[in-house]
C-alpha positions, 0 to 999 in steps of 0.5 A, spaced: 481 573 352 487 570 349 491 577 352 488 575 359 490 568 358 497 570 356 497 575 362 495 570 367 501 565 364 506 570 365 504 572 372 504 565 374 511 564 371 514 570 375 511 567 381 514 561 380 521 564 378 520 568 385 519 562 389 525 558 386 529 564 388 527 564 395 528 557 396 535 557 393 536 563 398 533 559 404 538 553 402 544 557 402 543 560 409 542 553 411 549 551 409 555 552 412 558 559 413 564 562 410 569 560 416 566 553 416 567 552 409 574 555 409 576 550 415 573 544 411 578 546 405 584 547 409 583 540 412 583 537 405 590 540 404 593 540 411 590 535 415 593 536 422 590 543 424 587 545 430 581 550 430 579 554 436 573 559 435 571 565 439 564 568 439 562 574 443 554 575 444 550 581 447 543 579 449 538 582 453 540 582 461 534 577 462 535 572 457 543 571 459 541 565 464 536 562 458 541 562 453 546 559 458 542 553 459 540 552 452 547 552 450 549 547 456 543 543 455 544 542 447 552 540 448 550 535 454 545 532 449 549 532 443 552 525 443 553 525 435 558 530 435 561 528 442 560 535 445 564 536 451 563 542 456 570 544 458 569 550 462 562 554 464 561 560 468 555 564 469 554 571 473 548 574 474 548 581 477 548 589 475 552 586 469 551 579 467 555 575 463 557 568 462 562 564 459 562 557 456 568 553 453 566 547 449 570 541 445 566 539 439 567 535 432 568 540 426 561 538 423 557 540 430 560 547 430 556 550 425 549 548 429 552 550 435 554 557 433 548 558 430 544 557 436 549 561 440 548 567 436 540 567 435 536 572 439 543 576 440 548 581 437 555 578 435 560 583 437 566 579 435 568 573 432 575 570 431 578 563 429 585 561 431 588 556 427 595 552 429 598 547 425 600 541 429 603 537 423 611 538 425 609 535 432 604 530 430 610 527 425 615 528 430 611 524 435 609 518 430 616 518 428 619 517 435 613 512 436 615 508 430 623 508 432 621 506 439 617 500 437 622 498 432 627 498 438 623 494 443 622 489 438 630 488 437 630 488 445 625 482 445 629 478 441 635 480 445 631 478 451 630 471 448 637 470 446 640 472 453 636 467 457 642 463 459 645 470 462 642 473 468 646 479 468 644 481 461 637 478 462 636 483 467 639 489 463 635 487 457 629 487 461 630 494 464 631 497 458 624 494 455 621 497 461 624 503 460 622 503 452 615 501 454 614 507 459 617 512 453 612 509 448 606 509 453 608 517 454 609 518 446 602 514 445 598 519 450 601 525 447 599 523 440 592 522 442 592 529 445 595 532 439 590 528 434 584 530 439 586 537 438 586 536 430 579 532 430 576 536 435 574 544 435 574 548 441 569 554 441 569 559 447 562 563 447 562 569 451 555 572 453 554 579 456 548 583 457 546 589 452 547 596 455 541 599 459 538 604 454 534 607 460 535 614 462 533 612 469 537 606 470 543 608 473 539 611 478 535 605 479 541 601 480 544 606 485 538 605 489 538 598 489 545 598 492 544 604 497 544 599 503 550 595 501 554 601 499 551 605 506 554 598 510 560 598 506 562 606 508 560 605 515 564 599 516 570 603 512 569 609 517 569 605 523 575 601 521 578 608 520 577 611 527 580 604 530 586 606 526 586 613 528 584 613 535 591 610 538 595 616 534 590 621 536 591 619 544 599 619 542 598 626 539 595 629 545 600 626 550 605 629 546 602 636 546 602 636 553 609 634 554 611 639 549 607 644 553 610 642 559 617 643 557 616 649 553 613 652 560 620 650 564 624 653 558 621 659 559 
């Protein structure tokens, strides 16, 4: 009896240990991918980096439209990560494909990539990183200099109230400085948007047809359109050749006439 209880307890311990390992594996799979972890680590050391992801997915031809709609719907409803569709293109035919370019915050990248790759085969994946530190520092430095210069101009404007010419010149310089400030501020906002948001390019394509008869079926489907196109090309060719044919006949008879005269 004691041996039976010991064996049962050992069996239960083994089951618990296996369940513990399984749960830890599941948690690991739900965490960020190595690429996302690398991005988060880089952002801590170099904060002004711009990230652009490129993902190519092959799925069944019948599922491209569904996947395309799922991705666009997901993005438009993901207000938490400020998801924005910058470009989208879908083509359905003998070779179906889709392309979606999305701007999203870094925390929303992993769920979107998981959705895109689910149910398909990832053929290529890449990340393009651009260091914008120099551009950001230069722009912010110029903004501070212009703000200081603008403050000095405002003081001069107060002092030049009695001198109309000086007041006009200072006012013009203030307007010019303000215009430069607005331009630099806009450039800085664009740079910071590239830093704070990620770009994801998702390319969807159909898997190659494995059926031996598929090329024959595709050819039969296109038979009428190819026949019409070939007929149109033939008619066009005849239209181009007909005037030359008439000219050649006339030349033949002219040459024949003179040849008889010479003989």
